[in-house]
MOPAC internal coordinates of N, CA, C and O (Angstrom, degrees):
PM7 1SCF
backbone

  N    0.0000 0     0.00 0     0.00 0    0    0    0
  C    1.4311 1     0.00 0     0.00 0    1    0    0
  C    1.5163 1   108.51 1     0.00 0    2    1    0
  O    1.2310 1   120.46 1   -48.50 1    3    2    1
  N    1.3963 1   116.72 1   131.50 1    3    2    1
  C    1.4399 1   117.44 1   179.87 1    5    3    2
  C    1.5145 1   113.37 1   -68.25 1    6    5    3
  O    1.2310 1   120.90 1   -28.76 1    7    6    5
  N    1.2938 1   115.89 1   151.24 1    7    6    5
  C    1.4627 1   121.02 1  -178.78 1    9    7    6
  C    1.5220 1   108.58 1   -72.82 1   10    9    7
  O    1.2310 1   120.69 1   -40.78 1   11   10    9
  N    1.3452 1   116.29 1   139.22 1   11   10    9
  C    1.4457 1   122.57 1  -179.11 1   13   11   10
  C    1.5330 1   109.68 1   -70.11 1   14   13   11
  O    1.2310 1   120.17 1   -53.68 1   15   14   13
  N    1.3130 1   117.29 1   126.32 1   15   14   13
  C    1.4566 1   122.07 1  -179.76 1   17   15   14
  C    1.4920 1   115.17 1  -119.64 1   18   17   15
  O    1.2310 1   119.14 1   172.64 1   19   18   17
  N    1.3447 1   119.24 1    -7.36 1   19   18   17
  C    1.4326 1   121.92 1  -174.70 1   21   19   18
  C    1.5078 1   112.88 1  -118.29 1   22   21   19
  O    1.2310 1   119.47 1   119.18 1   23   22   21
  N    1.3050 1   118.62 1   -60.82 1   23   22   21
  C    1.4862 1   120.88 1  -171.32 1   25   23   22
  C    1.5149 1   115.49 1   -70.42 1   26   25   23
  O    1.2310 1   120.33 1   130.86 1   27   26   25
  N    1.2823 1   116.97 1   -49.14 1   27   26   25
  C    1.5085 1   120.62 1  -178.51 1   29   27   26
  C    1.5024 1   109.24 1  -150.16 1   30   29   27
  O    1.2310 1   120.20 1  -114.46 1   31   30   29
  N    1.3362 1   117.23 1    65.54 1   31   30   29
  C    1.4860 1   118.17 1  -178.72 1   33   31   30
  C    1.5241 1   112.77 1   -63.07 1   34   33   31
  O    1.2310 1   121.31 1   -30.42 1   35   34   33
  N    1.3144 1   115.09 1   149.58 1   35   34   33
  C    1.4702 1   121.50 1  -175.52 1   37   35   34
  C    1.5453 1   110.59 1   -55.39 1   38   37   35
  O    1.2310 1   118.68 1   142.26 1   39   38   37
  N    1.3049 1   120.12 1   -37.74 1   39   38   37
  C    1.4803 1   120.73 1  -177.59 1   41   39   38
  C    1.5124 1   113.36 1   -70.88 1   42   41   39
  O    1.2310 1   119.58 1   174.12 1   43   42   41
  N    1.3120 1   118.41 1    -5.88 1   43   42   41
  C    1.4749 1   122.02 1   175.46 1   45   43   42
  C    1.5226 1   110.33 1   -98.75 1   46   45   43
  O    1.2310 1   120.38 1   178.25 1   47   46   45
  N    1.3200 1   116.88 1    -1.75 1   47   46   45
  C    1.4486 1   123.14 1  -173.41 1   49   47   46
  C    1.5227 1   113.24 1  -122.69 1   50   49   47
  O    1.2310 1   120.09 1  -143.00 1   51   50   49
  N    1.2924 1   117.43 1    37.00 1   51   50   49
  C    1.4593 1   122.00 1   178.83 1   53   51   50
  C    1.5136 1   106.68 1   -90.20 1   54   53   51
  O    1.2310 1   120.44 1   -59.03 1   55   54   53
  N    1.3145 1   116.77 1   120.97 1   55   54   53
  C    1.4372 1   120.07 1  -176.17 1   57   55   54
  C    1.5033 1   110.98 1   107.11 1   58   57   55
  O    1.2310 1   120.20 1    17.92 1   59   58   57
  N    1.3290 1   117.21 1  -162.08 1   59   58   57
  C    1.4365 1   120.04 1  -174.07 1   61   59   58
  C    1.5272 1   114.25 1   -88.50 1   62   61   59
  O    1.2310 1   119.04 1   158.27 1   63   62   61
  N    1.3392 1   119.43 1   -21.73 1   63   62   61
  C    1.4825 1   120.57 1   177.78 1   65   63   62
  C    1.5154 1   109.75 1  -131.61 1   66   65   63
  O    1.2310 1   120.23 1   -23.06 1   67   66   65
  N    1.2890 1   117.17 1   156.94 1   67   66   65
  C    1.4484 1   122.59 1   177.31 1   69   67   66
  C    1.5505 1   108.22 1   -73.64 1   70   69   67
  O    1.2310 1   121.54 1   -33.29 1   71   70   69
  N    1.3079 1   114.66 1   146.71 1   71   70   69
  C    1.4740 1   121.15 1  -177.24 1   73   71   70
  C    1.4987 1   112.27 1   -53.10 1   74   73   71
  O    1.2310 1   119.53 1   135.63 1   75   74   73
  N    1.3154 1   118.51 1   -44.37 1   75   74   73
  C    1.4796 1   120.23 1  -178.95 1   77   75   74
  C    1.5512 1   112.24 1   -60.79 1   78   77   75
  O    1.2310 1   120.72 1   146.14 1   79   78   77
  N    1.3143 1   116.24 1   -33.86 1   79   78   77
  C    1.4395 1   119.73 1   178.15 1   81   79   78
  C    1.5428 1   111.63 1   -68.71 1   82   81   79
  O    1.2310 1   120.36 1   143.27 1   83   82   81
  N    1.3233 1   116.92 1   -36.73 1   83   82   81
  C    1.4549 1   121.71 1   175.51 1   85   83   82
  C    1.5005 1   110.23 1   -64.76 1   86   85   83
  O    1.2310 1   120.54 1   134.27 1   87   86   85
  N    1.3326 1   116.58 1   -45.73 1   87   86   85
  C    1.4678 1   120.09 1  -179.21 1   89   87   86
  C    1.5115 1   108.57 1   -63.79 1   90   89   87
  O    1.2310 1   119.23 1   139.61 1   91   90   89
  N    1.3117 1   119.08 1   -40.39 1   91   90   89
  C    1.4796 1   122.35 1   176.77 1   93   91   90
  C    1.5301 1   110.81 1   -61.04 1   94   93   91
  O    1.2310 1   120.59 1   138.69 1   95   94   93
  N    1.3061 1   116.47 1   -41.31 1   95   94   93
  C    1.4679 1   117.36 1  -179.46 1   97   95   94
  C    1.5650 1   113.51 1   -66.11 1   98   97   95
  O    1.2310 1   121.44 1   159.91 1   99   98   97
  N    1.3610 1   114.84 1   -20.09 1   99   98   97
  C    1.4549 1   118.52 1   177.19 1  101   99   98
  C    1.5411 1   111.39 1   -87.78 1  102  101   99
  O    1.2310 1   120.15 1   176.90 1  103  102  101
  N    1.3510 1   117.33 1    -3.10 1  103  102  101
  C    1.4810 1   120.39 1  -178.63 1  105  103  102
  C    1.4885 1   113.64 1    77.26 1  106  105  103
  O    1.2310 1   119.93 1  -157.44 1  107  106  105
  N    1.3343 1   117.73 1    22.56 1  107  106  105
  C    1.4575 1   120.84 1  -176.94 1  109  107  106
  C    1.5368 1   113.13 1  -111.12 1  110  109  107
  O    1.2310 1   120.00 1  -161.80 1  111  110  109
  N    1.3085 1   117.60 1    18.20 1  111  110  109
  C    1.4430 1   122.77 1  -174.22 1  113  111  110
  C    1.5136 1   113.22 1   -61.13 1  114  113  111
  O    1.2310 1   119.77 1   129.56 1  115  114  113
  N    1.2964 1   118.05 1   -50.44 1  115  114  113
  C    1.4638 1   120.42 1  -173.38 1  117  115  114
  C    1.5280 1   113.14 1   -56.71 1  118  117  115
  O    1.2310 1   121.21 1   125.55 1  119  118  117
  N    1.2829 1   115.29 1   -54.45 1  119  118  117
  C    1.5209 1   119.67 1   179.84 1  121  119  118
  C    1.4725 1   112.13 1   -62.57 1  122  121  119
  O    1.2310 1   119.83 1   139.42 1  123  122  121
  N    1.3186 1   117.93 1   -40.58 1  123  122  121
  C    1.4305 1   121.85 1  -179.97 1  125  123  122
  C    1.5305 1   111.53 1   -62.54 1  126  125  123
  O    1.2310 1   120.30 1   131.72 1  127  126  125
  N    1.3434 1   117.03 1   -48.28 1  127  126  125
  C    1.4564 1   121.39 1   179.38 1  129  127  126
  C    1.4973 1   114.20 1   -65.83 1  130  129  127
  O    1.2310 1   120.49 1   138.19 1  131  130  129
  N    1.3357 1   116.66 1   -41.81 1  131  130  129
  C    1.4430 1   119.23 1   176.71 1  133  131  130
  C    1.5133 1   112.14 1   -61.24 1  134  133  131
  O    1.2310 1   121.79 1   132.38 1  135  134  133
  N    1.3406 1   114.18 1   -47.62 1  135  134  133
  C    1.4493 1   119.22 1   178.26 1  137  135  134
  C    1.5053 1   114.11 1   -57.93 1  138  137  135
  O    1.2310 1   120.61 1   136.06 1  139  138  137
  N    1.3270 1   116.43 1   -43.94 1  139  138  137
  C    1.4592 1   118.71 1   178.11 1  141  139  138
  C    1.4756 1   112.77 1   -68.88 1  142  141  139
  O    1.2310 1   119.02 1   140.22 1  143  142  141
  N    1.3134 1   119.48 1   -39.78 1  143  142  141
  C    1.4832 1   120.39 1   176.63 1  145  143  142
  C    1.5259 1   111.08 1   -60.26 1  146  145  143
  O    1.2310 1   119.95 1   136.08 1  147  146  145
  N    1.3315 1   117.70 1   -43.92 1  147  146  145
  C    1.4756 1   121.95 1   177.16 1  149  147  146
  C    1.5336 1   109.47 1   -60.79 1  150  149  147
  O    1.2310 1   120.38 1   134.95 1  151  150  149
  N    1.3080 1   116.88 1   -45.05 1  151  150  149
  C    1.4629 1   120.56 1  -178.37 1  153  151  150
  C    1.5328 1   110.33 1   -59.06 1  154  153  151
  O    1.2310 1   120.49 1   129.10 1  155  154  153
  N    1.3020 1   116.67 1   -50.90 1  155  154  153
  C    1.4733 1   120.22 1  -177.36 1  157  155  154
  C    1.5285 1   112.11 1   -66.69 1  158  157  155
  O    1.2310 1   119.90 1   141.07 1  159  158  157
  N    1.3297 1   117.79 1   -38.93 1  159  158  157
  C    1.4635 1   121.30 1   179.22 1  161  159  158
  C    1.5483 1   112.19 1   -69.23 1  162  161  159
  O    1.2310 1   120.11 1   145.86 1  163  162  161
  N    1.3179 1   117.40 1   -34.14 1  163  162  161
  C    1.4376 1   120.00 1  -178.52 1  165  163  162
  C    1.5135 1   115.62 1   -76.58 1  166  165  163
  O    1.2310 1   120.64 1   161.35 1  167  166  165
  N    1.3593 1   116.38 1   -18.65 1  167  166  165
  C    1.4523 1   117.57 1  -176.51 1  169  167  166
  C    1.4973 1   114.82 1  -116.64 1  170  169  167
  O    1.2310 1   119.83 1   178.08 1  171  170  169
  N    1.3570 1   117.93 1    -1.92 1  171  170  169
  C    1.4686 1   120.66 1  -171.29 1  173  171  170
  C    1.5580 1   110.45 1   -59.14 1  174  173  171
  O    1.2310 1   118.63 1   139.20 1  175  174  173
  N    1.2968 1   120.22 1   -40.80 1  175  174  173
  C    1.4538 1   121.98 1  -172.41 1  177  175  174
  C    1.5203 1   112.68 1   -74.27 1  178  177  175
  O    1.2310 1   120.58 1   171.95 1  179  178  177
  N    1.3353 1   116.49 1    -8.05 1  179  178  177
  C    1.4638 1   120.21 1  -179.88 1  181  179  178
  C    1.5322 1   111.99 1  -101.19 1  182  181  179
  O    1.2310 1   119.55 1   179.02 1  183  182  181
  N    1.3015 1   118.46 1    -0.98 1  183  182  181
  C    1.4498 1   122.18 1  -175.42 1  185  183  182
  C    1.4846 1   110.50 1  -107.33 1  186  185  183
  O    1.2310 1   120.95 1   -26.83 1  187  186  185
  N    1.3405 1   115.79 1   153.17 1  187  186  185
  C    1.4452 1   123.17 1   178.88 1  189  187  186
  C    1.5285 1   109.21 1   -61.96 1  190  189  187
  O    1.2310 1   119.42 1   132.20 1  191  190  189
  N    1.3100 1   118.72 1   -47.80 1  191  190  189
  C    1.4497 1   123.77 1  -178.54 1  193  191  190
  C    1.5351 1   109.70 1   -99.69 1  194  193  191
  O    1.2310 1   121.28 1  -115.47 1  195  194  193
  N    1.3561 1   115.16 1    64.53 1  195  194  193
  C    1.4585 1   118.53 1  -172.57 1  197  195  194
  C    1.5469 1   112.69 1   -67.00 1  198  197  195
  O    1.2310 1   120.04 1   148.83 1  199  198  197
  N    1.3101 1   117.52 1   -31.17 1  199  198  197
  C    1.4641 1   119.97 1   177.68 1  201  199  198
  C    1.5106 1   112.76 1   -60.67 1  202  201  199
  O    1.2310 1   120.06 1   145.05 1  203  202  201
  N    1.3139 1   117.49 1   -34.95 1  203  202  201
  C    1.4552 1   121.29 1   177.05 1  205  203  202
  C    1.5458 1   111.16 1   -62.34 1  206  205  203
  O    1.2310 1   119.43 1   138.01 1  207  206  205
  N    1.3133 1   118.70 1   -41.99 1  207  206  205
  C    1.4287 1   122.98 1   179.19 1  209  207  206
  C    1.5411 1   110.94 1   -66.28 1  210  209  207
  O    1.2310 1   120.39 1   141.99 1  211  210  209
  N    1.3210 1   116.85 1   -38.01 1  211  210  209
  C    1.4792 1   118.52 1   175.37 1  213  211  210
  C    1.4721 1   111.77 1   -65.17 1  214  213  211
  O    1.2310 1   119.58 1   142.02 1  215  214  213
  N    1.3452 1   118.42 1   -37.98 1  215  214  213
  C    1.4398 1   120.87 1   177.57 1  217  215  214
  C    1.5001 1   112.80 1   -67.65 1  218  217  215
  O    1.2310 1   120.76 1   144.72 1  219  218  217
  N    1.3602 1   116.16 1   -35.28 1  219  218  217
  C    1.4799 1   119.76 1   176.49 1  221  219  218
  C    1.5578 1   110.26 1   -66.82 1  222  221  219
  O    1.2310 1   120.56 1   139.53 1  223  222  221
  N    1.3053 1   116.53 1   -40.47 1  223  222  221
  C    1.4700 1   118.97 1   177.41 1  225  223  222
  C    1.5306 1   109.56 1   -62.38 1  226  225  223
  O    1.2310 1   121.00 1   136.66 1  227  226  225
  N    1.3237 1   115.70 1   -43.34 1  227  226  225
  C    1.4752 1   119.35 1   178.75 1  229  227  226
  C    1.5131 1   110.07 1   -60.62 1  230  229  227
  O    1.2310 1   119.62 1   141.09 1  231  230  229
  N    1.3423 1   118.33 1   -38.91 1  231  230  229
  C    1.4509 1   122.06 1  -177.97 1  233  231  230
  C    1.5055 1   110.94 1   -61.69 1  234  233  231
  O    1.2310 1   120.20 1   135.58 1  235  234  233
  N    1.3509 1   117.23 1   -44.42 1  235  234  233
  C    1.4634 1   119.28 1  -179.94 1  237  235  234
  C    1.5252 1   111.90 1   -71.13 1  238  237  235
  O    1.2310 1   119.09 1   147.46 1  239  238  237
  N    1.2874 1   119.34 1   -32.54 1  239  238  237
  C    1.4754 1   121.95 1   177.11 1  241  239  238
  C    1.5306 1   107.36 1   -69.30 1  242  241  239
  O    1.2310 1   119.91 1   136.31 1  243  242  241
  N    1.3011 1   117.78 1   -43.69 1  243  242  241
  C    1.4776 1   121.54 1   179.62 1  245  243  242
  C    1.5341 1   110.83 1   -62.11 1  246  245  243
  O    1.2310 1   120.53 1   139.80 1  247  246  245
  N    1.2962 1   116.60 1   -40.20 1  247  246  245
  C    1.4920 1   121.40 1   178.03 1  249  247  246
  C    1.4886 1   109.14 1   -60.17 1  250  249  247
  O    1.2310 1   120.16 1   135.32 1  251  250  249
  N    1.3373 1   117.30 1   -44.68 1  251  250  249
  C    1.4770 1   121.19 1   178.53 1  253  251  250
  C    1.4935 1   112.00 1   -62.42 1  254  253  251
  O    1.2310 1   120.07 1   137.22 1  255  254  253
  N    1.3440 1   117.48 1   -42.78 1  255  254  253
  C    1.4464 1   122.21 1   178.34 1  257  255  254
  C    1.5210 1   111.30 1   -61.44 1  258  257  255
  O    1.2310 1   119.80 1   136.52 1  259  258  257
  N    1.3171 1   117.98 1   -43.48 1  259  258  257
  C    1.4604 1   121.08 1   179.51 1  261  259  258
  C    1.5201 1   110.78 1   -64.36 1  262  261  259
  O    1.2310 1   119.74 1   142.56 1  263  262  261
  N    1.3693 1   118.10 1   -37.44 1  263  262  261
  C    1.4792 1   120.63 1   178.92 1  265  263  262
  C    1.5416 1   106.94 1   -67.81 1  266  265  263
  O    1.2310 1   118.61 1   136.57 1  267  266  265
  N    1.3030 1   120.25 1   -43.43 1  267  266  265
  C    1.4457 1   122.19 1  -179.72 1  269  267  266
  C    1.5436 1   112.84 1   -62.91 1  270  269  267
  O    1.2310 1   121.33 1   138.20 1  271  270  269
  N    1.3311 1   115.06 1   -41.80 1  271  270  269
  C    1.4522 1   119.86 1   176.69 1  273  271  270
  C    1.5317 1   110.46 1   -62.29 1  274  273  271
  O    1.2310 1   120.00 1   137.42 1  275  274  273
  N    1.3110 1   117.60 1   -42.58 1  275  274  273
  C    1.4329 1   121.70 1  -179.56 1  277  275  274
  C    1.5403 1   111.36 1   -62.84 1  278  277  275
  O    1.2310 1   121.05 1   142.32 1  279  278  277
  N    1.3477 1   115.60 1   -37.68 1  279  278  277
  C    1.4558 1   120.63 1   179.03 1  281  279  278
  C    1.5402 1   112.52 1   -67.90 1  282  281  279
  O    1.2310 1   120.30 1   151.60 1  283  282  281
  N    1.3380 1   117.04 1   -28.40 1  283  282  281
  C    1.4441 1   122.09 1   178.26 1  285  283  282
  C    1.5535 1   111.37 1   -71.09 1  286  285  283
  O    1.2310 1   121.40 1   144.90 1  287  286  285
  N    1.2884 1   114.93 1   -35.10 1  287  286  285
  C    1.4684 1   120.36 1  -176.41 1  289  287  286
  C    1.4752 1   113.63 1   -69.07 1  290  289  287
  O    1.2310 1   120.10 1   180.00 1  291  290  289

């Protein structure tokens, strides 16, 4: 089975909680996710594994959408 590199890679899960959950607990989710989506979208065409960067950008955008939908409920 290939190693997970987009949704929950091992290097984001060192310790008791995932890094994104810690950032969320600090109330810094929106800026962090927007910044990362921009980063991955702006460099994907220059990288060998460009599809992976597009998937990472989508992950951060999807995370923001889920947070916004939860806030509406």
